[in-house]
C-alpha positions in Angstrom: -18.4 -11.0 71.4 -15.1 -10.1 73.1 -15.2 -7.2 75.6 -12.0 -6.3 77.2 -12.9 -2.9 78.1 -13.6 -2.6 81.9 -14.7 1.1 82.0 -17.9 2.4 80.4 -17.2 4.2 77.1 -17.9 7.9 76.5 -21.4 8.1 75.0 -20.1 8.9 71.5 -17.5 6.1 71.4 -20.0 3.7 72.9 -22.6 4.6 70.1 -19.7 4.0 67.5 -18.9 0.7 69.0 -22.6 -0.2 69.0 -23.0 0.7 65.5 -19.9 -1.2 64.3 -21.5 -4.5 65.3 -23.4 -6.4 62.6 -26.5 -7.3 65.0 -26.7 -3.6 65.7 -26.9 -2.8 62.0 -29.5 -5.4 61.4 -31.8 -4.1 64.3 -31.3 -0.5 63.2 -32.1 -1.4 59.6 -35.0 -3.2 61.0 -36.2 0.0 63.1 -35.7 2.1 60.0 -37.8 -0.3 57.8 -40.6 0.0 60.6 -40.5 3.7 60.7 -40.8 3.9 57.0 -43.9 1.4 57.2 -45.5 3.6 60.1 -44.9 6.9 58.0 -46.5 5.1 54.8 -49.4 3.7 56.8 -50.0 5.5 60.1 -53.2 3.7 60.7 -51.4 0.3 60.7 -49.1 -0.1 63.6 
């Protein structure tokens, strides 16, 4: 992963950059699925 930015991005841009990477998409999808399962079965964690 190439990163030629030396200064931190503003939060909204940093979030967009994060969302544009495939790894974070996979992670977010995983988190969403976990949340759905938790909503469906709150007793099972």
